[in-house]
C-alpha positions, 0 to 999 in steps of 0.5 A: 501516527507511525506504523512501526512498533507493536501490533497494537500501534500498527493497528492504530496506525492503519486506522489513522491512514484510512482516516487521512485518506478519507479526509483527503477526498471531497467529503460526501455523505457516502464518505462521511458514512464510511467514518462509521466503519473506521470509528467502530474499528477504533472503538473495538480496538479500545475494547481489546486494549482494555481487556488486555490491560486488565489481564496485565493488572490482574497478573500484576496484582497476583505478583504483588500478593505473592511478593509485595516487597519486590513487586510493590513499587512497580504495582503502585506505578501501574495503578497510577498509569491506570488512573492517568489513562482513565482520566484522559479517556473520560475527558475525551469522551466528554468532548465527544458527548459535547460535540454530539449534543451541540451539533445534533441538538440532542441532550447530553444523556442521549449524546452519551450513548449515541452511535455515529451511524444515527447522527443527523449532522455528520457533515456539519463542521461549523459547530464542532469547529466553533466549540473546539477552535473558536471563530479565529483559528489564528488564536484558538480559544481555550478552556473546557472542550477546546482543542487547546485544552485537549492538547494540554491534557494529552501532553501532560498525561504523556509526561506523567506516563514517562515520569513513572520511570524515574528512579526514586532517590537511592533506588534503581528500579529501572535501567538508565535506558528504560525511560528513554526507550519509553519516551521514544516508544510512547505515542500521544504526540501532538506536534504542529505540522510543517508549514505548507505553501506558507500556511502555518498550521497547528495540531489543533487546527489541523485536526479540528478546524473545519473538519466534519463532525463524523471525522472529528469523532473518529479522530477522538476515538483514535486519540483514545486508542493512542492513550490505551496503547500508551497505557498498555506499553507503560504497564507492560514495561513496569511488569517486565521491570519486576523481572528485569531487576533479576538480571545483571548487565555489564555492557551497553551498546548503541543500536540503530533499528530501522523499519526498512533499509530500502527507502523510496525517494520522497519517503521518510527514513525512520529509525530508533537509536537506543542503548542496549544492555547485554551481558558479555560473560553469559551468552543467551541462547538465540534460536531462529524459527517459528516462535509459536513452535519454539515456545512449545518445545519445537526445534530451530536453528541456534545462532552463534553468540559472542559477547552476548550478541547473536549473529544471523546470516543467510544467503538470499534466494527467493525474491520479495519480503522475507520474514524471520523470527525466533526467541532469545532464551536467558537463564534465570538467575539462581535457577540453572536450567530454567529460562525466560524466553523473549520472542522477536521477529524481523523482515528484509526485502530481497530484489534481483539485480535488474535494469530496464531499457525503453525506447522513449520515442517508440512508446506506442499502443495500437488501438484494438489489439493486445499490447504486452507490457512489463511493469516493475518497480525497484525494491517492490515485490511484483505482487505489491505493484498497482498499475492503472491506465488512464485515457482512451477508455482502455483496459490494463489487465494483469496476466502474471507476475510483472506481465500486463496487457493493454487494450486501447480504443479510439479517442485521444492520441495518448494515454498514461500508465500510473504505477504505485506500490502497496506499502501497508494500507496505502499505495505509494506512487512510483514516480510520474505516470508513463505516457504512451502515444495511441495510434491506429494499426498500419494498413496492411499490404496486399500480395498475390503469390508473394508479389504486389506488382511486376510480371508473374507466370499464369500458373503461379498466380493460379496456384497461389489461390488467394489474396494475402494481407501482410503487415510489413515491418510490424512485429505484432502477430495479428489476424487480418481477414480479406473480405472481398476483392475485384479481379479484372482483365481485358479480353479481346478489347472487352473489360471482364470483371469478377468479384470474390467475397473472401480472400480466395479466388472463385472458380470464375476468377480462376478461369479468367486467369487461365484465359488471359493471353501472354503479356495480358494485364491482370488487376486486383482492385477494391481489396477490403480487409477486416482489421483486428480493431474491427475496422475495414480497410481498403488495401493497395491495388495489384497489377500483374503482367501475365506470362 
């Protein structure tokens, strides 16, 4: 199911993406229960389709009553489309009822109105698979309620929908491109998936072999939504064709319309290639702006038009996804000053020129401290970046646009950051995870009066007043606290010691320093420092010759 096309098609596409994601997981009771939400959404979509289609049929009937000669041929085809859709919807519903009845061991009458929530056998895949595929997937069985029969009916209904746009002999109800456009636009396609690792799969087995009942019911609801959407596309095109016959075109041109011109490796490039009819002698008015305001008489920017084609140019500034829209106003034939308006919308992605350089041998996170990280992906807006950290029980916190903070705890000696991009309702991985080494913070070096050895004047030592820890050649701004140290010296052949329970000299230690004779030795030992990661380290000893 493609996500391109009308809002209705996009809605169905999103439902299918959710369904596909759920099927890719190990199916638990909780996962199966989540199909209720998806199925309810699809059934609500079907109700909305029905209401919108009924509105078009009502408008069609009114137009036919007013001008049956002009509208009649299209109205008759619209009624055929309605029947094609109703017959297939009814058949799909009968399959649902059959599956619920056989799997949950209930009557057909009960199953016909059973809500998915109350199923006792949501996880049963044996009975549904037997009904729709049979015991041998290589030769699926045929007949009523089977996947093969359903596929045949879907393909037949799609062909009948498209056949509605054949021109009768001697008449030209539709432009030559209309039928081809409808072939490209309509869903209800049942292609077999590409073989995977040598395994050949079919549309039937992919959708219905060894699939839990709850998932199959949801898939069938999706098929019903697809049929309703196709019916809406057909009937709307038929209704538009009534008015389309009033216009004349003298120019056909080939156009390629792509969903996006920025494609990520591994993704699919998808584009519609079609013929576009235009009138080179009569230019329409093309106005860019908010379509809702333009419809009510609001002002916008009118584009220059040559040969029936408008040219839109704009200098980009803001980054990210940029959307634009407007209306094309075409003067009604024979009615000067009266216009039919056709809204349109499009979007494009703007990214600033960027390059990233990283030292691969220095990809290191330090335990227990903030490790700042910039994360970006080419062509992806920062708000659509999804990043996660794995390993060492750490955390990855987003600070601002593209700015993150990593904290890791002790554990293994490496962790990874995975980067993905939100694309519609899915998240697409952006390459392989980035690996980082995890290391303890280096032990700081203790200093007194800016030195950790050598000869110092007594007054300079006293004036310093503290043991200072320093992280040499380490760029992180860290807070390290000296929690204790022992100072000692030898006075008249006797060892004298004093302990401080902080990094500052005590009064007794200061007095000790002042009493050291010239060329005496002063020792700083058992220096303990509390690190930002919560550990306590023993630092280097310091020995001074005092002048």
